[in-house]
C-alpha positions as CSV (number, residue, x, y, z in Angstrom):
1,M,233.5,170.9,-137.5
2,P,231.5,168.4,-139.7
3,K,233.2,165.3,-141.0
4,K,233.4,165.0,-144.8
5,P,231.7,162.4,-146.1
6,S,234.9,160.5,-146.9
7,D,235.2,160.6,-143.1
8,R,232.1,159.1,-142.0
9,I,231.8,155.3,-141.5
10,E,229.2,152.6,-142.4
11,L,227.1,151.6,-139.9
12,L,227.7,147.6,-139.8
13,Q,224.4,145.6,-139.8
14,G,222.3,145.5,-136.9
15,T,223.9,148.7,-135.1
16,L,221.5,151.0,-136.1
17,D,218.6,149.4,-134.3
18,M,220.5,149.5,-130.9
19,L,221.6,153.2,-131.6
20,I,217.8,154.0,-131.9
21,L,217.0,151.7,-129.0
22,R,219.7,153.8,-126.8
23,T,218.9,156.9,-127.8
24,L,215.4,156.6,-126.8
25,L,216.4,155.7,-123.5
26,F,216.9,159.3,-123.2
27,G,212.8,159.7,-123.7
28,P,210.3,160.3,-126.5
29,A,211.8,161.9,-129.8
30,H,210.9,161.5,-133.5
31,G,212.7,160.7,-136.4
32,H,214.7,163.8,-137.2
33,Q,215.5,164.1,-133.6
34,I,217.0,161.0,-133.1
35,A,219.2,161.2,-136.4
36,K,220.7,164.0,-135.2
37,H,220.8,162.7,-131.3
38,I,223.4,160.0,-132.9
39,Q,225.3,162.3,-135.4
40,R,226.0,164.9,-132.9
41,T,227.1,162.2,-129.9
42,T,229.3,160.7,-132.7
43,D,230.9,164.2,-133.9
44,D,229.0,163.7,-137.3
45,L,231.1,160.5,-137.7
46,L,227.6,158.6,-138.0
47,Q,225.1,160.1,-139.7
48,V,221.7,158.1,-140.3
49,E,220.0,158.5,-143.7
50,H,216.3,158.8,-143.7
51,G,216.1,156.0,-146.1
52,S,217.6,154.1,-143.1
53,L,216.2,155.3,-140.2
54,Y,212.8,155.1,-141.3
55,P,212.2,151.8,-142.0
56,A,214.5,150.9,-139.1
57,L,211.8,153.1,-137.0
58,H,208.9,151.3,-138.5
59,R,210.5,147.6,-138.1
60,L,211.4,148.1,-134.3
61,E,207.9,149.6,-133.6
62,R,206.3,146.3,-135.7
63,K,208.4,143.9,-133.2
64,G,206.9,145.8,-130.0
65,W,210.3,147.3,-129.2
66,L,208.9,150.9,-129.8
67,S,205.7,152.8,-129.9
68,A,204.4,155.7,-131.7
69,K,202.4,158.6,-131.5
70,W,201.8,162.0,-133.4
71,E,201.8,164.9,-131.5
72,V,201.8,168.7,-131.9
73,A,205.6,169.7,-132.3
74,G,206.1,172.6,-128.9
75,K,205.2,175.9,-130.0
76,D,204.4,175.0,-133.6
77,L,200.7,173.8,-133.3
78,K,200.7,173.8,-137.3
79,R,202.6,170.8,-137.4
80,E,202.8,167.0,-136.3
81,F,205.2,164.6,-135.6
82,K,205.6,160.8,-134.9
83,Y,207.3,160.4,-131.6
84,Y,208.9,157.2,-130.6
85,R,209.2,156.0,-127.1
86,L,211.0,153.0,-126.1
87,T,208.5,150.0,-125.0
88,A,209.5,147.7,-121.7
89,A,210.5,144.6,-124.4
90,G,212.2,147.4,-126.0
91,K,214.6,148.2,-123.1
92,R,214.7,144.4,-122.5
93,Q,216.4,144.1,-126.1
94,L,218.3,147.3,-125.8
95,T,220.0,145.0,-123.0
96,A,220.5,142.3,-125.0
97,E,222.1,143.9,-127.8
98,E,224.1,146.0,-125.4
99,S,225.5,142.7,-123.7
100,K,226.0,141.0,-127.8
101,W,228.2,144.1,-128.9
102,K,230.4,144.2,-126.1
103,R,230.9,140.5,-126.5
104,M,231.7,141.2,-129.9
105,A,233.8,143.8,-129.5
106,G,236.0,142.1,-127.0
107,A,236.2,139.5,-129.4
108,I,237.1,141.7,-132.7
109,A,239.7,143.6,-130.0
110,R,241.5,140.4,-129.4
111,V,242.1,139.5,-132.7
112,M,243.3,143.2,-133.9
113,W,245.3,143.9,-130.8
114,P,246.1,140.1,-129.2
115,A,248.0,140.4,-125.6
116,E,251.6,139.7,-125.8
117,E,252.4,135.9,-125.2
118,G,255.3,134.9,-122.8
């Protein structure tokens, strides 16, 4: 069941890049597939709008973390989609981003739910 817009959570700045890189770890995808994967994986809690997604994809491509190529879409030989692929530099960046994310999440958890003293 899709979440109501009020149930959705805004992405923290910088997390969209990490989610895109992580999604492309599974293989090449075009923008709509990337957005749908993030939405499905989060049970509709995160919905990436095209106005955020495509600028992020272009930024990651400029940084060399993604490569992109126009390709014919499956059976529909009349349509082309721009497929994005993770580069070796993108894989290294994803590893760095995951490490930072784990440290930040741990730090926030320690403030929000401090261990019992005593």
